C-alpha positions as CSV (number, residue, x, y, z in Angstrom):
1,M,-11.0,-4.7,-25.1
2,G,-13.9,-2.3,-25.5
3,K,-14.6,0.9,-23.8
4,W,-16.1,-0.8,-20.8
5,G,-13.2,-3.1,-20.3
6,V,-10.8,-0.1,-20.1
7,E,-13.0,1.7,-17.6
8,M,-13.3,-1.4,-15.5
9,A,-9.5,-1.9,-15.5
10,R,-9.0,1.7,-14.3
11,R,-11.6,1.4,-11.6
12,G,-10.1,-1.9,-10.4
13,R,-6.6,-0.3,-10.4
14,T,-7.8,2.7,-8.4
15,S,-9.4,0.4,-5.9
16,I,-6.1,-1.5,-5.4
17,V,-4.1,1.6,-5.0
18,R,-6.6,3.0,-2.5
19,E,-6.5,-0.3,-0.6
20,V,-2.7,-0.3,-0.5
21,K,-2.7,3.3,0.9
22,E,-5.3,2.5,3.5
23,S,-3.4,-0.7,4.5
24,I,-0.2,1.3,5.0
25,E,-1.9,4.0,7.0
26,A,-3.4,1.2,9.2
27,I,0.1,0.0,10.2
28,D,1.6,3.4,10.3
29,K,3.1,3.7,13.8
30,I,5.4,6.6,13.2
31,G,5.6,8.6,16.4
32,T,4.9,5.7,18.7
33,S,7.5,3.7,20.7
34,K,8.8,0.5,19.1
35,R,9.6,-0.8,22.5
36,T,6.0,-0.3,23.7
37,A,4.6,-1.8,20.5
38,R,6.8,-4.9,21.0
39,E,5.7,-5.3,24.6
40,D,2.1,-5.0,23.5
41,G,2.6,-7.6,20.7
42,N,1.9,-5.0,18.0
43,S,4.0,-4.2,15.0
44,G,4.0,-1.7,12.2
45,I,6.0,0.9,10.3
46,H,8.0,3.1,12.6
47,S,10.1,5.2,10.2
48,K,9.4,7.5,7.3
49,K,12.0,5.6,5.2
50,Q,10.4,2.2,5.9
51,K,7.0,3.7,4.9
52,E,8.5,5.1,1.6
53,N,10.1,1.7,0.8
54,T,6.8,-0.2,1.6
55,M,4.8,2.1,-0.6
56,S,7.3,1.7,-3.4
57,D,7.2,-2.1,-3.1
58,C,3.4,-2.1,-3.1
59,Q,3.3,0.1,-6.2
60,N,5.7,-2.2,-8.0
61,F,3.5,-5.2,-7.0
62,V,0.4,-3.5,-8.4
63,K,2.2,-2.7,-11.6
64,W,3.4,-6.3,-11.9
65,R,-0.1,-7.6,-11.3
66,D,-1.6,-5.0,-13.7
67,P,0.6,-4.4,-16.7
68,S,-1.8,-1.7,-18.0
69,M,-0.6,0.6,-15.3
70,E,2.7,1.4,-17.1
């Protein structure tokens, strides 16, 4: 891989990481009632621990998909 291939890989990885963070923020419902969310048919992350675990799982998935991250 030449210089450009490495830069493209980094740019792609950054994009994936950013998309993961944006996706998690979009479903972040910390501070809102789970009961109300269920009644409205909405779901999301309601605890800090669940958010941490989800972020960790997503990071592991990105690493699995892109071995150059390690």
